[in-house]
mmCIF file of the N, C-alpha and C atoms, coordinates in Angstrom:
data_MODEL
# 
_entry.id   MODEL 
# 
loop_
_atom_site.group_PDB 
_atom_site.id 
_atom_site.type_symbol 
_atom_site.label_atom_id 
_atom_site.label_alt_id 
_atom_site.label_comp_id 
_atom_site.label_asym_id 
_atom_site.label_entity_id 
_atom_site.label_seq_id 
_atom_site.pdbx_PDB_ins_code 
_atom_site.Cartn_x 
_atom_site.Cartn_y 
_atom_site.Cartn_z 
_atom_site.occupancy 
_atom_site.B_iso_or_equiv 
_atom_site.pdbx_formal_charge 
_atom_site.auth_seq_id 
_atom_site.auth_comp_id 
_atom_site.auth_asym_id 
_atom_site.auth_atom_id 
_atom_site.pdbx_PDB_model_num 
ATOM 1   N N  . MET A 1 1  ? -8.675  17.051  -25.014 1.00 0.00 ? 1  MET A N  1 
ATOM 2   C CA . MET A 1 1  ? -9.278  17.125  -23.700 1.00 0.00 ? 1  MET A CA 1 
ATOM 3   C C  . MET A 1 1  ? -9.790  18.549  -23.478 1.00 0.00 ? 1  MET A C  1 
ATOM 4   N N  . THR A 1 2  ? -10.880 18.603  -22.780 1.00 0.00 ? 2  THR A N  1 
ATOM 5   C CA . THR A 1 2  ? -11.446 19.914  -22.475 1.00 0.00 ? 2  THR A CA 1 
ATOM 6   C C  . THR A 1 2  ? -10.790 20.460  -21.217 1.00 0.00 ? 2  THR A C  1 
ATOM 7   N N  . VAL A 1 3  ? -11.051 21.713  -20.958 1.00 0.00 ? 3  VAL A N  1 
ATOM 8   C CA . VAL A 1 3  ? -10.499 22.358  -19.757 1.00 0.00 ? 3  VAL A CA 1 
ATOM 9   C C  . VAL A 1 3  ? -11.048 21.681  -18.508 1.00 0.00 ? 3  VAL A C  1 
ATOM 10  N N  . LYS A 1 4  ? -12.322 21.319  -18.528 1.00 0.00 ? 4  LYS A N  1 
ATOM 11  C CA . LYS A 1 4  ? -12.946 20.665  -17.376 1.00 0.00 ? 4  LYS A CA 1 
ATOM 12  C C  . LYS A 1 4  ? -12.286 19.309  -17.110 1.00 0.00 ? 4  LYS A C  1 
ATOM 13  N N  . GLN A 1 5  ? -12.039 18.543  -18.162 1.00 0.00 ? 5  GLN A N  1 
ATOM 14  C CA . GLN A 1 5  ? -11.387 17.241  -17.996 1.00 0.00 ? 5  GLN A CA 1 
ATOM 15  C C  . GLN A 1 5  ? -9.969  17.402  -17.458 1.00 0.00 ? 5  GLN A C  1 
ATOM 16  N N  . ASN A 1 6  ? -9.262  18.401  -17.963 1.00 0.00 ? 6  ASN A N  1 
ATOM 17  C CA . ASN A 1 6  ? -7.907  18.659  -17.465 1.00 0.00 ? 6  ASN A CA 1 
ATOM 18  C C  . ASN A 1 6  ? -7.929  19.052  -16.002 1.00 0.00 ? 6  ASN A C  1 
ATOM 19  N N  . HIS A 1 7  ? -8.890  19.870  -15.632 1.00 0.00 ? 7  HIS A N  1 
ATOM 20  C CA . HIS A 1 7  ? -8.996  20.303  -14.236 1.00 0.00 ? 7  HIS A CA 1 
ATOM 21  C C  . HIS A 1 7  ? -9.288  19.114  -13.326 1.00 0.00 ? 7  HIS A C  1 
ATOM 22  N N  . GLU A 1 8  ? -10.210 18.242  -13.738 1.00 0.00 ? 8  GLU A N  1 
ATOM 23  C CA . GLU A 1 8  ? -10.523 17.048  -12.950 1.00 0.00 ? 8  GLU A CA 1 
ATOM 24  C C  . GLU A 1 8  ? -9.296  16.145  -12.824 1.00 0.00 ? 8  GLU A C  1 
ATOM 25  N N  . ARG A 1 9  ? -8.555  16.018  -13.880 1.00 0.00 ? 9  ARG A N  1 
ATOM 26  C CA . ARG A 1 9  ? -7.340  15.207  -13.860 1.00 0.00 ? 9  ARG A CA 1 
ATOM 27  C C  . ARG A 1 9  ? -6.307  15.793  -12.907 1.00 0.00 ? 9  ARG A C  1 
ATOM 28  N N  . ILE A 1 10 ? -6.143  17.099  -12.936 1.00 0.00 ? 10 ILE A N  1 
ATOM 29  C CA . ILE A 1 10 ? -5.198  17.770  -12.036 1.00 0.00 ? 10 ILE A CA 1 
ATOM 30  C C  . ILE A 1 10 ? -5.612  17.575  -10.588 1.00 0.00 ? 10 ILE A C  1 
ATOM 31  N N  . VAL A 1 11 ? -6.908  17.701  -10.310 1.00 0.00 ? 11 VAL A N  1 
ATOM 32  C CA . VAL A 1 11 ? -7.398  17.518  -8.939  1.00 0.00 ? 11 VAL A CA 1 
ATOM 33  C C  . VAL A 1 11 ? -7.126  16.096  -8.468  1.00 0.00 ? 11 VAL A C  1 
ATOM 34  N N  . ARG A 1 12 ? -7.384  15.102  -9.329  1.00 0.00 ? 12 ARG A N  1 
ATOM 35  C CA . ARG A 1 12 ? -7.104  13.705  -8.961  1.00 0.00 ? 12 ARG A CA 1 
ATOM 36  C C  . ARG A 1 12 ? -5.618  13.491  -8.700  1.00 0.00 ? 12 ARG A C  1 
ATOM 37  N N  . LEU A 1 13 ? -4.772  14.076  -9.533  1.00 0.00 ? 13 LEU A N  1 
ATOM 38  C CA . LEU A 1 13 ? -3.323  13.937  -9.349  1.00 0.00 ? 13 LEU A CA 1 
ATOM 39  C C  . LEU A 1 13 ? -2.860  14.599  -8.056  1.00 0.00 ? 13 LEU A C  1 
ATOM 40  N N  . GLU A 1 14 ? -3.424  15.753  -7.745  1.00 0.00 ? 14 GLU A N  1 
ATOM 41  C CA . GLU A 1 14 ? -3.065  16.431  -6.489  1.00 0.00 ? 14 GLU A CA 1 
ATOM 42  C C  . GLU A 1 14 ? -3.486  15.584  -5.290  1.00 0.00 ? 14 GLU A C  1 
ATOM 43  N N  . ASP A 1 15 ? -4.655  14.956  -5.385  1.00 0.00 ? 15 ASP A N  1 
ATOM 44  C CA . ASP A 1 15 ? -5.097  14.069  -4.304  1.00 0.00 ? 15 ASP A CA 1 
ATOM 45  C C  . ASP A 1 15 ? -4.153  12.876  -4.163  1.00 0.00 ? 15 ASP A C  1 
ATOM 46  N N  . ASP A 1 16 ? -3.730  12.318  -5.289  1.00 0.00 ? 16 ASP A N  1 
ATOM 47  C CA . ASP A 1 16 ? -2.790  11.196  -5.253  1.00 0.00 ? 16 ASP A CA 1 
ATOM 48  C C  . ASP A 1 16 ? -1.461  11.608  -4.625  1.00 0.00 ? 16 ASP A C  1 
ATOM 49  N N  . VAL A 1 17 ? -0.981  12.783  -4.971  1.00 0.00 ? 17 VAL A N  1 
ATOM 50  C CA . VAL A 1 17 ? 0.280   13.272  -4.411  1.00 0.00 ? 17 VAL A CA 1 
ATOM 51  C C  . VAL A 1 17 ? 0.141   13.459  -2.906  1.00 0.00 ? 17 VAL A C  1 
ATOM 52  N N  . GLN A 1 18 ? -0.980  13.988  -2.452  1.00 0.00 ? 18 GLN A N  1 
ATOM 53  C CA . GLN A 1 18 ? -1.198  14.177  -1.013  1.00 0.00 ? 18 GLN A CA 1 
ATOM 54  C C  . GLN A 1 18 ? -1.230  12.837  -0.293  1.00 0.00 ? 18 GLN A C  1 
ATOM 55  N N  . GLU A 1 19 ? -1.870  11.840  -0.908  1.00 0.00 ? 19 GLU A N  1 
ATOM 56  C CA . GLU A 1 19 ? -1.919  10.509  -0.303  1.00 0.00 ? 19 GLU A CA 1 
ATOM 57  C C  . GLU A 1 19 ? -0.518  9.907   -0.204  1.00 0.00 ? 19 GLU A C  1 
ATOM 58  N N  . ILE A 1 20 ? 0.281   10.080  -1.232  1.00 0.00 ? 20 ILE A N  1 
ATOM 59  C CA . ILE A 1 20 ? 1.660   9.578   -1.213  1.00 0.00 ? 20 ILE A CA 1 
ATOM 60  C C  . ILE A 1 20 ? 2.473   10.292  -0.136  1.00 0.00 ? 20 ILE A C  1 
ATOM 61  N N  . GLN A 1 21 ? 2.280   11.591  0.009   1.00 0.00 ? 21 GLN A N  1 
ATOM 62  C CA . GLN A 1 21 ? 2.994   12.334  1.048   1.00 0.00 ? 21 GLN A CA 1 
ATOM 63  C C  . GLN A 1 21 ? 2.590   11.852  2.437   1.00 0.00 ? 21 GLN A C  1 
ATOM 64  N N  . ASP A 1 22 ? 1.309   11.565  2.632   1.00 0.00 ? 22 ASP A N  1 
ATOM 65  C CA . ASP A 1 22 ? 0.847   11.047  3.922   1.00 0.00 ? 22 ASP A CA 1 
ATOM 66  C C  . ASP A 1 22 ? 1.469   9.682   4.215   1.00 0.00 ? 22 ASP A C  1 
ATOM 67  N N  . ARG A 1 23 ? 1.523   8.828   3.198   1.00 0.00 ? 23 ARG A N  1 
ATOM 68  C CA . ARG A 1 23 ? 2.141   7.506   3.380   1.00 0.00 ? 23 ARG A CA 1 
ATOM 69  C C  . ARG A 1 23 ? 3.624   7.630   3.700   1.00 0.00 ? 23 ARG A C  1 
ATOM 70  N N  . LEU A 1 24 ? 4.302   8.546   3.017   1.00 0.00 ? 24 LEU A N  1 
ATOM 71  C CA . LEU A 1 24 ? 5.727   8.751   3.253   1.00 0.00 ? 24 LEU A CA 1 
ATOM 72  C C  . LEU A 1 24 ? 5.974   9.245   4.676   1.00 0.00 ? 24 LEU A C  1 
ATOM 73  N N  . THR A 1 25 ? 5.151   10.156  5.133   1.00 0.00 ? 25 THR A N  1 
ATOM 74  C CA . THR A 1 25 ? 5.279   10.655  6.506   1.00 0.00 ? 25 THR A CA 1 
ATOM 75  C C  . THR A 1 25 ? 5.088   9.518   7.505   1.00 0.00 ? 25 THR A C  1 
ATOM 76  N N  . SER A 1 26 ? 4.088   8.674   7.240   1.00 0.00 ? 26 SER A N  1 
ATOM 77  C CA . SER A 1 26 ? 3.835   7.535   8.123   1.00 0.00 ? 26 SER A CA 1 
ATOM 78  C C  . SER A 1 26 ? 5.031   6.580   8.135   1.00 0.00 ? 26 SER A C  1 
ATOM 79  N N  . LEU A 1 27 ? 5.588   6.295   6.967   1.00 0.00 ? 27 LEU A N  1 
ATOM 80  C CA . LEU A 1 27 ? 6.752   5.405   6.894   1.00 0.00 ? 27 LEU A CA 1 
ATOM 81  C C  . LEU A 1 27 ? 7.962   6.006   7.602   1.00 0.00 ? 27 LEU A C  1 
ATOM 82  N N  . GLU A 1 28 ? 8.142   7.321   7.474   1.00 0.00 ? 28 GLU A N  1 
ATOM 83  C CA . GLU A 1 28 ? 9.262   7.969   8.162   1.00 0.00 ? 28 GLU A CA 1 
ATOM 84  C C  . GLU A 1 28 ? 9.110   7.853   9.666   1.00 0.00 ? 28 GLU A C  1 
ATOM 85  N N  . MET A 1 29 ? 7.903   8.034   10.175  1.00 0.00 ? 29 MET A N  1 
ATOM 86  C CA . MET A 1 29 ? 7.678   7.924   11.619  1.00 0.00 ? 29 MET A CA 1 
ATOM 87  C C  . MET A 1 29 ? 7.900   6.487   12.096  1.00 0.00 ? 29 MET A C  1 
ATOM 88  N N  . LYS A 1 30 ? 7.448   5.516   11.320  1.00 0.00 ? 30 LYS A N  1 
ATOM 89  C CA . LYS A 1 30 ? 7.668   4.117   11.683  1.00 0.00 ? 30 LYS A CA 1 
ATOM 90  C C  . LYS A 1 30 ? 9.155   3.781   11.659  1.00 0.00 ? 30 LYS A C  1 
ATOM 91  N N  . HIS A 1 31 ? 9.890   4.332   10.700  1.00 0.00 ? 31 HIS A N  1 
ATOM 92  C CA . HIS A 1 31 ? 11.329  4.088   10.604  1.00 0.00 ? 31 HIS A CA 1 
ATOM 93  C C  . HIS A 1 31 ? 12.046  4.667   11.822  1.00 0.00 ? 31 HIS A C  1 
ATOM 94  N N  . ILE A 1 32 ? 11.688  5.876   12.212  1.00 0.00 ? 32 ILE A N  1 
ATOM 95  C CA . ILE A 1 32 ? 12.307  6.508   13.386  1.00 0.00 ? 32 ILE A CA 1 
ATOM 96  C C  . ILE A 1 32 ? 12.036  5.673   14.629  1.00 0.00 ? 32 ILE A C  1 
ATOM 97  N N  . ASP A 1 33 ? 10.790  5.212   14.781  1.00 0.00 ? 33 ASP A N  1 
ATOM 98  C CA . ASP A 1 33 ? 10.430  4.390   15.938  1.00 0.00 ? 33 ASP A CA 1 
ATOM 99  C C  . ASP A 1 33 ? 11.216  3.087   15.949  1.00 0.00 ? 33 ASP A C  1 
ATOM 100 N N  . LEU A 1 34 ? 11.316  2.443   14.799  1.00 0.00 ? 34 LEU A N  1 
ATOM 101 C CA . LEU A 1 34 ? 12.054  1.185   14.706  1.00 0.00 ? 34 LEU A CA 1 
ATOM 102 C C  . LEU A 1 34 ? 13.534  1.379   15.019  1.00 0.00 ? 34 LEU A C  1 
ATOM 103 N N  . MET A 1 35 ? 14.137  2.439   14.510  1.00 0.00 ? 35 MET A N  1 
ATOM 104 C CA . MET A 1 35 ? 15.555  2.693   14.773  1.00 0.00 ? 35 MET A CA 1 
ATOM 105 C C  . MET A 1 35 ? 15.785  2.966   16.263  1.00 0.00 ? 35 MET A C  1 
ATOM 106 N N  . ALA A 1 36 ? 14.867  3.666   16.902  1.00 0.00 ? 36 ALA A N  1 
ATOM 107 C CA . ALA A 1 36 ? 14.995  3.919   18.342  1.00 0.00 ? 36 ALA A CA 1 
ATOM 108 C C  . ALA A 1 36 ? 14.919  2.609   19.121  1.00 0.00 ? 36 ALA A C  1 
ATOM 109 N N  . ARG A 1 37 ? 14.014  1.729   18.720  1.00 0.00 ? 37 ARG A N  1 
ATOM 110 C CA . ARG A 1 37 ? 13.896  0.437   19.400  1.00 0.00 ? 37 ARG A CA 1 
ATOM 111 C C  . ARG A 1 37 ? 15.157  -0.404  19.202  1.00 0.00 ? 37 ARG A C  1 
ATOM 112 N N  . LEU A 1 38 ? 15.679  -0.418  17.983  1.00 0.00 ? 38 LEU A N  1 
ATOM 113 C CA . LEU A 1 38 ? 16.901  -1.181  17.722  1.00 0.00 ? 38 LEU A CA 1 
ATOM 114 C C  . LEU A 1 38 ? 18.078  -0.622  18.508  1.00 0.00 ? 38 LEU A C  1 
ATOM 115 N N  . ASP A 1 39 ? 18.151  0.689   18.639  1.00 0.00 ? 39 ASP A N  1 
ATOM 116 C CA . ASP A 1 39 ? 19.215  1.305   19.415  1.00 0.00 ? 39 ASP A CA 1 
ATOM 117 C C  . ASP A 1 39 ? 19.113  0.903   20.882  1.00 0.00 ? 39 ASP A C  1 
ATOM 118 N N  . THR A 1 40 ? 17.894  0.867   21.400  1.00 0.00 ? 40 THR A N  1 
ATOM 119 C CA . THR A 1 40 ? 17.684  0.447   22.788  1.00 0.00 ? 40 THR A CA 1 
ATOM 120 C C  . THR A 1 40 ? 18.095  -1.007  22.976  1.00 0.00 ? 40 THR A C  1 
ATOM 121 N N  . ILE A 1 41 ? 17.722  -1.858  22.038  1.00 0.00 ? 41 ILE A N  1 
ATOM 122 C CA . ILE A 1 41 ? 18.092  -3.276  22.125  1.00 0.00 ? 41 ILE A CA 1 
ATOM 123 C C  . ILE A 1 41 ? 19.608  -3.436  22.067  1.00 0.00 ? 41 ILE A C  1 
ATOM 124 N N  . ALA A 1 42 ? 20.268  -2.696  21.166  1.00 0.00 ? 42 ALA A N  1 
ATOM 125 C CA . ALA A 1 42 ? 21.727  -2.787  21.055  1.00 0.00 ? 42 ALA A CA 1 
ATOM 126 C C  . ALA A 1 42 ? 22.403  -2.326  22.339  1.00 0.00 ? 42 ALA A C  1 
ATOM 127 N N  . SER A 1 43 ? 21.901  -1.271  22.943  1.00 0.00 ? 43 SER A N  1 
ATOM 128 C CA . SER A 1 43 ? 22.471  -0.798  24.203  1.00 0.00 ? 43 SER A CA 1 
ATOM 129 C C  . SER A 1 43 ? 22.286  -1.836  25.297  1.00 0.00 ? 43 SER A C  1 
ATOM 130 N N  . GLY A 1 44 ? 21.121  -2.456  25.337  1.00 0.00 ? 44 GLY A N  1 
ATOM 131 C CA . GLY A 1 44 ? 20.861  -3.495  26.331  1.00 0.00 ? 44 GLY A CA 1 
ATOM 132 C C  . GLY A 1 44 ? 21.780  -4.689  26.161  1.00 0.00 ? 44 GLY A C  1 
ATOM 133 N N  . VAL A 1 45 ? 22.012  -5.082  24.931  1.00 0.00 ? 45 VAL A N  1 
ATOM 134 C CA . VAL A 1 45 ? 22.915  -6.207  24.662  1.00 0.00 ? 45 VAL A CA 1 
ATOM 135 C C  . VAL A 1 45 ? 24.328  -5.870  25.106  1.00 0.00 ? 45 VAL A C  1 
ATOM 136 N N  . LYS A 1 46 ? 24.766  -4.638  24.870  1.00 0.00 ? 46 LYS A N  1 
ATOM 137 C CA . LYS A 1 46 ? 26.112  -4.231  25.309  1.00 0.00 ? 46 LYS A CA 1 
ATOM 138 C C  . LYS A 1 46 ? 26.239  -4.300  26.823  1.00 0.00 ? 46 LYS A C  1 
ATOM 139 N N  . VAL A 1 47 ? 25.188  -3.856  27.520  1.00 0.00 ? 47 VAL A N  1 
ATOM 140 C CA . VAL A 1 47 ? 25.219  -3.896  28.990  1.00 0.00 ? 47 VAL A CA 1 
ATOM 141 C C  . VAL A 1 47 ? 25.243  -5.342  29.474  1.00 0.00 ? 47 VAL A C  1 
ATOM 142 N N  . ILE A 1 48 ? 24.403  -6.180  28.902  1.00 0.00 ? 48 ILE A N  1 
ATOM 143 C CA . ILE A 1 48 ? 24.378  -7.590  29.304  1.00 0.00 ? 48 ILE A CA 1 
ATOM 144 C C  . ILE A 1 48 ? 25.721  -8.255  29.025  1.00 0.00 ? 48 ILE A C  1 
ATOM 145 N N  . LEU A 1 49 ? 26.314  -7.962  27.881  1.00 0.00 ? 49 LEU A N  1 
ATOM 146 C CA . LEU A 1 49 ? 27.618  -8.528  27.541  1.00 0.00 ? 49 LEU A CA 1 
ATOM 147 C C  . LEU A 1 49 ? 28.688  -8.062  28.523  1.00 0.00 ? 49 LEU A C  1 
ATOM 148 N N  . ALA A 1 50 ? 28.629  -6.799  28.914  1.00 0.00 ? 50 ALA A N  1 
ATOM 149 C CA . ALA A 1 50 ? 29.606  -6.281  29.878  1.00 0.00 ? 50 ALA A CA 1 
ATOM 150 C C  . ALA A 1 50 ? 29.426  -6.951  31.238  1.00 0.00 ? 50 ALA A C  1 
ATOM 151 N N  . ILE A 1 51 ? 28.172  -7.167  31.658  1.00 0.00 ? 51 ILE A N  1 
ATOM 152 C CA . ILE A 1 51 ? 27.919  -7.816  32.951  1.00 0.00 ? 51 ILE A CA 1 
ATOM 153 C C  . ILE A 1 51 ? 28.399  -9.267  32.919  1.00 0.00 ? 51 ILE A C  1 
ATOM 154 N N  . VAL A 1 52 ? 28.069  -9.968  31.853  1.00 0.00 ? 52 VAL A N  1 
ATOM 155 C CA . VAL A 1 52 ? 28.509  -11.364 31.742  1.00 0.00 ? 52 VAL A CA 1 
ATOM 156 C C  . VAL A 1 52 ? 30.028  -11.439 31.678  1.00 0.00 ? 52 VAL A C  1 
ATOM 157 N N  . GLY A 1 53 ? 30.628  -10.550 30.917  1.00 0.00 ? 53 GLY A N  1 
ATOM 158 C CA . GLY A 1 53 ? 32.082  -10.530 30.815  1.00 0.00 ? 53 GLY A CA 1 
ATOM 159 C C  . GLY A 1 53 ? 32.738  -10.229 32.151  1.00 0.00 ? 53 GLY A C  1 
ATOM 160 N N  . ALA A 1 54 ? 32.166  -9.283  32.896  1.00 0.00 ? 54 ALA A N  1 
ATOM 161 C CA . ALA A 1 54 ? 32.729  -8.941  34.203  1.00 0.00 ? 54 ALA A CA 1 
ATOM 162 C C  . ALA A 1 54 ? 32.576  -10.105 35.177  1.00 0.00 ? 54 ALA A C  1 
ATOM 163 N N  . SER A 1 55 ? 31.447  -10.794 35.108  1.00 0.00 ? 55 SER A N  1 
ATOM 164 C CA . SER A 1 55 ? 31.253  -11.920 36.029  1.00 0.00 ? 55 SER A CA 1 
ATOM 165 C C  . SER A 1 55 ? 32.172  -13.095 35.684  1.00 0.00 ? 55 SER A C  1 
ATOM 166 N N  . LEU A 1 56 ? 32.570  -13.203 34.429  1.00 0.00 ? 56 LEU A N  1 
ATOM 167 C CA . LEU A 1 56 ? 33.493  -14.268 34.037  1.00 0.00 ? 56 LEU A CA 1 
ATOM 168 C C  . LEU A 1 56 ? 34.951  -13.827 34.091  1.00 0.00 ? 56 LEU A C  1 
ATOM 169 N N  . GLY A 1 57 ? 35.177  -12.558 34.411  1.00 0.00 ? 57 GLY A N  1 
ATOM 170 C CA . GLY A 1 57 ? 36.542  -12.059 34.501  1.00 0.00 ? 57 GLY A CA 1 
ATOM 171 C C  . GLY A 1 57 ? 37.158  -11.775 33.142  1.00 0.00 ? 57 GLY A C  1 
ATOM 172 N N  . ILE A 1 58 ? 36.330  -11.526 32.141  1.00 0.00 ? 58 ILE A N  1 
ATOM 173 C CA . ILE A 1 58 ? 36.821  -11.252 30.788  1.00 0.00 ? 58 ILE A CA 1 
ATOM 174 C C  . ILE A 1 58 ? 36.730  -9.751  30.537  1.00 0.00 ? 58 ILE A C  1 
ATOM 175 N N  . ASP A 1 59 ? 37.791  -9.197  29.981  1.00 0.00 ? 59 ASP A N  1 
ATOM 176 C CA . ASP A 1 59 ? 37.772  -7.785  29.613  1.00 0.00 ? 59 ASP A CA 1 
ATOM 177 C C  . ASP A 1 59 ? 37.139  -7.662  28.239  1.00 0.00 ? 59 ASP A C  1 
ATOM 178 N N  . VAL A 1 60 ? 35.917  -7.130  28.197  1.00 0.00 ? 60 VAL A N  1 
ATOM 179 C CA . VAL A 1 60 ? 35.199  -7.053  26.938  1.00 0.00 ? 60 VAL A CA 1 
ATOM 180 C C  . VAL A 1 60 ? 35.652  -5.861  26.113  1.00 0.00 ? 60 VAL A C  1 
ATOM 181 N N  . GLY A 1 61 ? 36.060  -4.794  26.762  1.00 0.00 ? 61 GLY A N  1 
ATOM 182 C CA . GLY A 1 61 ? 36.557  -3.618  26.065  1.00 0.00 ? 61 GLY A CA 1 
ATOM 183 C C  . GLY A 1 61 ? 35.453  -2.828  25.378  1.00 0.00 ? 61 GLY A C  1 
ATOM 184 N N  . ILE A 1 62 ? 34.598  -2.212  26.168  1.00 0.00 ? 62 ILE A N  1 
ATOM 185 C CA . ILE A 1 62 ? 33.472  -1.449  25.614  1.00 0.00 ? 62 ILE A CA 1 
ATOM 186 C C  . ILE A 1 62 ? 33.801  0.044   25.639  1.00 0.00 ? 62 ILE A C  1 
ATOM 187 N N  . GLU A 1 63 ? 34.989  0.404   25.370  1.00 0.00 ? 63 GLU A N  1 
ATOM 188 C CA . GLU A 1 63 ? 35.349  1.822   25.348  1.00 0.00 ? 63 GLU A CA 1 
ATOM 189 C C  . GLU A 1 63 ? 34.889  2.437   24.029  1.00 0.00 ? 63 GLU A C  1 
ATOM 190 N N  . GLY A 1 64 ? 34.325  3.619   24.102  1.00 0.00 ? 64 GLY A N  1 
ATOM 191 C CA . GLY A 1 64 ? 33.880  4.297   22.902  1.00 0.00 ? 64 GLY A CA 1 
ATOM 192 C C  . GLY A 1 64 ? 32.647  3.683   22.266  1.00 0.00 ? 64 GLY A C  1 
ATOM 193 N N  . GLY A 1 65 ? 31.940  2.851   23.000  1.00 0.00 ? 65 GLY A N  1 
ATOM 194 C CA . GLY A 1 65 ? 30.711  2.262   22.494  1.00 0.00 ? 65 GLY A CA 1 
ATOM 195 C C  . GLY A 1 65 ? 30.912  1.123   21.525  1.00 0.00 ? 65 GLY A C  1 
ATOM 196 N N  . MET A 1 66 ? 32.145  0.719   21.303  1.00 0.00 ? 66 MET A N  1 
ATOM 197 C CA . MET A 1 66 ? 32.400  -0.384  20.366  1.00 0.00 ? 66 MET A CA 1 
ATOM 198 C C  . MET A 1 66 ? 32.756  -1.635  21.158  1.00 0.00 ? 66 MET A C  1 
ATOM 199 N N  . ILE A 1 67 ? 32.249  -2.747  20.696  1.00 0.00 ? 67 ILE A N  1 
ATOM 200 C CA . ILE A 1 67 ? 32.591  -4.019  21.361  1.00 0.00 ? 67 ILE A CA 1 
ATOM 201 C C  . ILE A 1 67 ? 33.669  -4.690  20.541  1.00 0.00 ? 67 ILE A C  1 
# 
């Protein structure tokens, strides 16, 4: 391979690495968003369970965030 061919190959590889880094960043942001949504849903379920339990006179025991 000539120096020019090697240089072109390196440039293509650097572009590929940058694209992979961009995709990884996007996936990390989507993961953070999804985990935040799941945490909100879990908190809502705990509150609903506590309300239903209180209305039925059942001690659900939500101390320390554990059901």
